[in-house]
C-alpha positions in Angstrom: -3.6 -11.6 2.9 -1.0 -9.0 4.1 -0.2 -7.2 7.3 -2.6 -4.5 8.3 -2.4 -2.4 11.5 -1.8 -4.7 14.5 -2.7 -3.5 18.0 0.7 -2.1 18.8 1.9 1.2 20.4 0.7 4.3 18.5 2.9 5.6 15.7 5.1 2.5 15.5 4.9 2.6 11.7 5.7 6.3 11.6 8.8 6.6 13.7 11.6 4.3 15.0 10.5 2.4 18.1 12.3 2.5 21.4 9.8 0.4 23.4 6.6 -1.7 23.0 8.5 -4.7 21.6 6.3 -7.2 23.4 3.2 -5.8 21.7 4.7 -5.5 18.3 6.3 -9.0 18.4 3.0 -10.4 19.6 1.2 -8.9 16.6 3.8 -10.4 14.3 3.4 -13.8 16.0 -0.3 -13.7 15.5 0.1 -12.6 11.9 2.6 -15.5 11.2 0.0 -18.1 12.4 -3.2 -16.7 11.1 -2.2 -15.1 7.8 1.4 -15.6 6.7 1.3 -19.4 6.7 -1.6 -19.3 4.3 0.4 -17.1 1.9 3.0 -19.8 1.5 2.9 -22.5 -1.2 3.3 -26.2 -0.1 6.8 -26.1 -1.4 7.6 -22.9 0.6 6.1 -24.4 3.7 8.2 -27.5 3.3 11.3 -25.2 3.1 10.2 -22.9 6.0 12.6 -23.6 8.8 10.4 -22.2 11.6 7.3 -24.1 10.4 9.2 -27.3 10.4 10.7 -26.6 13.9 7.3 -25.9 15.3 5.8 -29.1 13.8 8.6 -31.2 15.3 8.6 -29.4 18.7 6.4 -31.8 20.5 5.4 -29.2 23.1 4.7 -25.5 23.5 6.2 -23.9 20.4 5.5 -20.3 21.6 9.1 -19.5 22.6 10.3 -20.5 19.0 7.7 -18.2 17.5 8.4 -15.3 19.9 12.1 -15.5 19.2 11.4 -15.3 15.5 9.0 -12.4 15.9 11.4 -10.4 18.0 14.2 -10.9 15.5 12.0 -9.9 12.6 10.8 -6.8 14.5 14.3 -5.7 15.3 15.4 -6.0 11.7 12.3 -4.4 10.2 13.7 -0.9 10.9 17.0 -1.7 9.1 18.4 -4.4 6.9 15.3 -6.5 6.8 15.8 -10.1 7.8 12.2 -11.4 7.2 10.3 -10.8 4.0 6.5 -10.9 4.4 5.8 -9.9 0.7 5.0 -12.7 -1.7 4.0 -13.5 -5.3 1.2 -15.6 -6.8 0.2 -16.6 -10.3 -3.4 -17.0 -11.4 -3.2 -18.1 -15.0 -2.2 -15.0 -17.0 -2.6 -12.8 -13.9 0.4 -12.1 -11.6 -0.2 -10.9 -8.0 2.6 -9.3 -6.0 1.7 -8.5 -2.4 4.0 -5.9 -0.8 4.5 -5.6 2.9 4.0 -1.9 3.5 3.9 -2.3 7.3 6.7 -4.3 8.8 9.4 -3.6 6.2 9.6 0.1 6.7 12.9 1.9 7.1 12.2 4.7 9.6 15.6 6.3 10.3 15.5 10.0 9.1 17.6 10.5 6.0 16.9 7.0 4.7 13.1 6.6 5.2 11.5 4.2 2.8 8.3 2.2 2.7 10.3 -1.0 2.1 14.0 -1.8 2.2 16.2 -1.6 -0.9 16.8 -5.3 -0.8 13.0 -6.0 -0.8 12.4 -3.6 -3.6 15.1 -5.4 -5.6 13.1 -8.6 -5.0 9.9 -6.9 -6.2 11.7 -5.7 -9.4 12.7 -9.3 -10.0 9.1 -10.5 -9.6 7.6 -8.2 -12.2 9.8 -9.6 -15.0 7.9 -11.9 -17.5 4.7 -12.0 -19.5 1.2 -11.8 -18.1 -2.1 -10.1 -19.1 -2.6 -8.2 -15.8 -0.3 -7.2 -12.9 -1.9 -6.8 -9.5 0.2 -5.1 -6.8 -1.4 -5.5 -3.4 -0.4 -3.0 -0.6 -2.5 -2.4 2.4 -1.9 1.4 2.2 -2.8 3.3 -1.0 0.0 4.2 -3.3 -2.0 7.2 -4.6 -4.1 9.3 -2.2 -6.2 12.3 -3.2 -3.6 14.7 -4.7 -4.0 17.4 -2.0 -3.7 14.8 0.8 -0.7 13.2 -1.0 1.1 16.6 -1.0 0.3 17.2 2.7 2.0 13.9 3.7 5.0 14.6 1.4 5.3 18.2 2.9 5.1 16.8 6.4 7.9 14.3 5.6 10.2 17.2 4.6 9.5 19.2 7.7 10.0 16.1 9.9 13.4 15.7 8.2 14.4 19.2 9.4 13.8 21.3 6.2 12.8 24.3 8.3 14.6 23.8 11.6 14.2 21.8 14.8 11.1 23.7 16.1 9.0 22.8 13.1 10.6 19.4 13.1 9.1 18.7 16.5 5.7 20.1 15.6 5.6 18.2 12.3 6.5 14.9 14.1 3.6 15.4 16.5 1.3 16.0 13.5 2.6 12.9 11.7 1.8 10.7 14.7 -1.5 12.4 15.6 -2.9 12.3 12.1 -1.3 8.9 11.1 0.5 10.4 8.2 2.1 7.1 7.3 0.9 6.2 3.8 3.1 5.9 0.7 3.0 9.6 0.2 5.0 10.0 3.5 7.8 8.1 1.8 8.4 10.0 -1.4 11.5 8.1 -2.5 9.4 4.9 -2.3 6.5 6.5 -4.2 8.8 7.6 -7.0 10.6 4.3 -7.2 7.4 2.4 -7.4 6.1 4.8 -10.1 9.2 4.2 -12.1 8.8 0.4 -11.8 5.2 0.4 -12.8 5.9 2.7 -15.7 8.6 0.3 -17.0 6.1 -2.6 -16.7 3.4 -0.6 -18.5 5.8 0.1 -21.4 6.6 -3.6 -21.8 10.2 -3.1 -20.6 9.9 -6.1 -18.2 8.4 -8.4 -20.8 10.4 -11.3 -22.2 8.4 -11.1 -25.5 9.2 -8.5 -28.1 6.4 -5.9 -28.1 4.7 -7.6 -25.1 3.0 -5.6 -22.3 0.2 -6.2 -19.8 -3.3 -4.9 -20.5 -3.5 -3.3 -17.0 -1.5 -2.7 -13.8 -3.7 -2.3 -10.7 -2.5 -1.3 -7.3 -5.0 -2.8 -4.7 -5.3 -1.1 -1.3 -7.6 -0.4 1.6 -7.0 1.1 5.1 -8.4 4.6 4.5 -12.0 3.8 5.4 -13.5 4.9 2.0 -13.4 3.6 -1.5 -12.2 5.2 -4.9 -10.8 4.3 -8.2 -8.0 6.5 -9.8 -6.0 6.2 -13.0 -2.3 7.1 -13.1 -1.0 9.1 -16.0 2.7 9.2 -16.9 4.6 12.0 -18.6 5.9 9.5 -21.2 3.4 7.3 -22.9 2.8 3.8 -21.6 1.0 0.9 -23.2 -0.9 -0.5 -20.2 -3.6 1.2 -18.2 -2.5 1.9 -14.6 -4.9 2.2 -11.7 -5.2 2.7 -8.0 -8.1 0.6 -6.7 -8.9 1.4 -3.0 -11.7 -0.2 -0.9 -12.0 -0.5 2.8 -14.9 -3.0 3.3 -15.5 -2.2 7.0 -15.9 1.5 7.5 -14.9 3.4 10.5 -17.2 6.3 11.2 -16.1 9.3 9.1 -17.4 12.7 10.3 -19.2 14.9 7.7 -16.4 17.5 7.7 -13.8 14.8 6.9 -16.0 13.4 4.1 -16.2 16.9 2.6 -12.4 17.3 2.9 -11.8 14.0 1.2 -14.0 15.0 -1.7 -12.5 18.4 -2.1 -9.0 17.0 -1.9 -9.6 15.3 -5.3 -10.3 18.6 -7.1 -7.6 20.3 -9.3 -8.2 23.6 -7.5 -7.6 22.1 -4.1 -4.4 20.4 -5.4 -3.0 23.7 -6.8 -4.0 25.7 -3.7 -2.5 23.1 -1.3 0.8 23.0 -3.2 0.9 26.8 -3.2 0.2 27.2 0.5 2.5 24.4 1.6 5.2 25.8 -0.7 5.4 28.9 1.5 7.2 26.8 4.1 9.1 24.3 2.0 9.1 23.6 -1.7 7.6 20.2 -2.6 9.4 18.0 -5.1 7.9 17.6 -8.5 5.5 14.6 -8.7 6.7 12.2 -11.5 3.1 11.3 -12.4 -0.4 12.7 -12.1 -3.6 10.8 -11.4 -7.3 11.4 -11.8 -10.3 10.1 -9.9 -12.7 7.9 -11.9 -15.1 6.9 -9.1 -15.6 7.8 -5.5 -14.9 8.6 -2.8 -17.6 6.4 -1.4 -18.2 6.2 2.4 -19.9 3.0 3.5 -19.3 -0.7 3.8 -18.1 -1.3 0.3 -17.0 -4.5 -1.5 -14.8 -4.2 -4.5 -14.7 -6.9 -7.2 -12.0 -7.0 -10.0 -13.2 -9.2 -12.9 -10.4 -10.3 -15.2 -11.3 -12.2 -18.5 -8.4 -12.5 -20.9 -7.0 -9.0 -21.4 -10.3 -7.4 -20.3 -10.7 -6.1 -16.8 -13.6 -4.5 -14.9 -13.8 -3.0 -11.4 -17.1 -3.2 -9.6 -17.9 -1.4 -6.3 -20.9 -2.4 -4.3 -22.1 -1.4 -0.9 -24.3 -2.8 1.8 -27.9 -2.1 1.0 -30.5 -0.9 3.3 -32.7 -3.4 5.1 -35.7 -2.5 3.0 -33.9 -3.1 -0.3 -34.3 -6.4 -2.2 -30.6 -7.2 -2.5 -27.9 -7.4 0.2 -25.5 -5.4 -2.0 -26.2 -2.3 -4.2 -23.8 -1.5 -7.1 -22.3 2.0 -6.9 -19.8 1.9 -9.7 -18.7 -0.3 -12.6 -15.7 0.7 -14.6 -14.0 -1.0 -17.7 -10.3 -0.8 -16.9 -9.0 -2.5 -20.1 -10.9 -3.8 -23.1 -8.3 -6.3 -24.4 
């Protein structure tokens, strides 16, 4: 599991924080206990200094944990001192979970989803040979193209591309609309795209001519489900996908459902870039992506079936009470055939 959205002051993952430390450090303390420890292997637990200190404490260990959380929180906006990301191997499948919440660099001029040092660590983890690479990040790497462009456009305006007045307005919009996905960190989007492309071409393989069958970015958060395939300007050998599923749906008004659906259309993408470009030119996107399934609005469950070099994505949703099965399949896609 990986950090989601803790109950902390609004906008804390959009803009540098000047308050609310107690709430955010409390969220990190809870995460460390209820999720992070389960992400560590027995060897990593044995080597974890805080875990060993708490076991040997003999009393209330809360001060130790709070001190750790406060230190991690302070450093999350700069040179990150705590890495929540981790890697796991499941036979010929490699999973890399990326912390896209606590590791953000939020200072204007150097905004990034994760720090350079953490990205260097991720680049080290993709080296090797495997049939499938899974990259888990709570926030989608690829949104609907029109929405993706809106968040990139907002980032430029927040950085002062059209003066201080629009900067203030854009910052209010960023916080009000929670424009805090990967698309709001274009440098990080592009760097991850370059890394995934190199994996898909076999450039990270230690075997001559080796490459994975698929690279899948697994995400949630956005309260709907979809599957999209990423297409690169230069040919790649592996298939690359964004698989997004939010299993517990927040209510989405009908107007927003329509907007999400329209945002996937080519016409909406072209129109959005044209209109946004009247204020500030958007940088060229290094990849394009196309929707294969969705968007689905409901309580969905996504299953990724990996068998050798074959992979299949299945989306199911909660069935009505009068239906015979608890789950009803809404999509089944062959991602790679071997």
